[in-house]
C-alpha positions as CSV (number, residue, x, y, z in Angstrom):
1,M,30.8,20.3,5.2
2,T,27.5,19.5,6.8
3,K,26.4,20.0,10.4
4,R,26.9,16.2,10.9
5,D,30.5,16.4,9.5
6,L,31.2,19.2,11.9
7,A,29.9,17.2,14.8
8,I,31.9,14.2,13.9
9,R,35.1,16.3,13.6
10,I,34.5,18.0,17.0
11,A,33.6,14.7,18.7
12,K,36.9,13.2,17.5
13,Q,39.0,16.2,18.7
14,T,37.3,16.4,22.1
15,N,36.5,12.8,22.8
16,L,32.8,13.7,23.4
17,Q,29.9,11.7,22.0
18,Q,28.6,12.8,18.6
19,N,25.0,13.2,19.8
20,E,26.1,15.5,22.6
21,V,28.2,17.6,20.2
22,M,25.2,17.7,17.7
23,K,23.0,19.0,20.5
24,V,25.4,21.8,21.3
25,I,25.8,22.8,17.7
26,Q,22.0,22.8,17.2
27,V,21.4,24.9,20.4
28,S,24.1,27.3,19.2
29,L,22.5,27.7,15.8
30,D,19.0,28.1,17.2
31,T,20.3,30.8,19.6
32,I,22.0,32.7,16.7
33,V,18.8,32.6,14.7
34,S,16.7,33.7,17.7
35,E,19.0,36.7,18.3
36,L,19.0,37.7,14.7
37,A,15.2,37.3,14.6
38,A,15.1,39.7,17.6
39,G,17.0,42.3,15.6
40,R,20.3,41.8,17.4
41,N,23.7,41.3,15.6
42,I,26.0,38.4,16.5
43,E,29.7,39.0,16.8
44,F,32.3,36.3,17.1
45,R,35.7,37.9,17.5
46,N,38.2,37.0,14.8
47,F,35.5,34.9,13.0
48,G,33.0,37.5,11.9
49,V,29.8,39.4,12.4
50,F,26.2,38.4,11.4
51,E,24.2,41.6,11.1
52,I,20.7,42.6,10.2
53,V,20.5,44.9,7.2
54,I,17.4,46.5,5.6
55,R,17.3,46.4,1.9
56,Q,15.6,49.4,0.4
57,P,12.6,48.9,-1.9
58,R,13.6,49.1,-5.6
59,I,12.3,48.5,-9.1
60,G,13.2,45.3,-10.8
61,R,13.0,44.3,-14.5
62,N,12.4,41.0,-16.2
63,P,15.4,40.4,-18.5
64,N,13.1,38.7,-21.0
65,A,10.7,41.6,-21.1
66,P,12.6,44.7,-20.0
67,K,9.5,47.0,-20.4
68,N,7.8,45.2,-17.5
69,T,8.9,46.5,-14.1
70,V,8.3,44.9,-10.8
71,K,8.2,46.6,-7.4
72,I,10.5,44.8,-5.0
73,P,9.5,45.7,-1.5
74,E,11.8,46.6,1.4
75,R,13.1,43.5,3.3
76,V,15.3,42.5,6.1
77,V,18.3,40.3,5.3
78,V,21.3,38.8,7.3
79,K,24.7,40.0,6.1
80,F,28.0,38.3,7.2
81,K,31.2,40.2,7.4
82,P,34.3,37.9,8.0
83,G,36.7,38.8,10.8
84,K,40.4,39.5,10.4
85,V,41.6,35.9,11.1
86,M,39.1,34.4,8.7
87,E,39.8,36.9,6.0
88,A,43.5,36.3,6.3
89,K,43.2,32.6,6.0
90,V,40.5,32.6,3.3
91,G,42.3,35.4,1.4
92,K,45.2,33.0,0.8
93,L,43.0,30.8,-1.3
94,T,43.3,30.8,-5.1
95,A,40.8,29.8,-7.7
96,K,43.0,26.7,-8.5
97,K,42.8,25.5,-4.9
98,L,39.0,25.9,-4.8
99,K,38.5,23.8,-8.0
100,K,40.1,20.7,-6.5
């Protein structure tokens, strides 16, 4: 599903215009990114939590030349932890259902 697909579905369900729904979706996503960039977590009850996590520096190896090591620096990443409702619904999926 793309952002446009989401906007079309919401527009049909709410009888709003697609371009207005698209603006709301875009502003929502921009706000989420801004909050994460400011170092703040985003929590949507029953959906999930986007949180900032610091990955520690580590040593990496090239699988083709294992003797060569590379220093991988510390970095900040976004981690998503699904909420209870999402986990319950997605947890019912099986590999067969996903392959369809």
